[in-house]
N, C-alpha and C positions, 0 to 999 in steps of 0.2 A: 723255269730254266735259271741254270746255276751261272755265277759270276757277280757282276757288282756290275751296278747302274748308276750311269753319270745322268742327272733327271733337271730338268730346269723346270719350277714352278711359278706360278702364278696368283693373284688375287684374281678374284674374279673381273675385274674392269683391268686387268691388265697390267696396270701400273705399275706393279712391282715384279722382276722378276728374279728367282731366288734359285740358285744351284746347289747341288746338292750328290753327295755319295750314298748311297743304298744298296741294300742287299735284294730287297724288298719296293719295285715300284709301284704295287698297289698299295703296298701302307694306308693305313685310312689315313687324311690329311689333318694335321692338327694334332699328331702325334708327337710332336717335340713343342717346346712351352714358347718359345718364339714365333713360331709359325701359327698363323691361324688355322682355324677348320675349316676354311673355304675355298685352301686354296687349291690350283685345277693343275694336272698334271701337263704341259705341252710339247715336253720334248723328252726324249732317254737315250743312252746309248749303249752296250752291253759291253764290259770288258771281261778276260778271262782272269785276268789278276790284279791282286790289291794295288800294286806298286803301276800301272797303268794306267789305271784308273784314280788314283790320286793324283797322278801328275795331268791326267785329262783335266780334271775336276779342277784344279789349280788354274789351268790356262785358260778355262770358261769362264772363272770368276774377274780374270782379270779382263778380259773381255769387256768391252762398253755395251751399253744396251744395245744399239744400233747392229752391232754384228751378233749380240746374243739373238736379235729378233729373225735378221736374216737368218740365221742356224735354225731357229723353228719353224719358220715358213717355208724351207726348203723340204721337211720332214710332215709339217702338218700347216699345212698355206691359210688353212681356215679359223686354225687357233684354237680347235674343239680340246674337250678335258679327253684324254689318252687313258683315262683309269680304268675306264670301262674296256681294257684289252686284258685287265686282271681278274 
């Protein structure tokens, strides 16, 4: 798929939720130095242009944990790792 993905990643225990912008949501976890290799992809959105994607990423980053958790649950109620889709 072409475009920009806004993703929400978590550690295996879902204690920490990280919001990122990427071109490849299937990118192997841990490719960034600050991210552990055991992160799970819990949520993603596709945007067609970089400006819209950056705005949406900033919006989600400012949401509190409860609001992001609700967003994840609407798409992925069991909080399964979605990397298998890629």
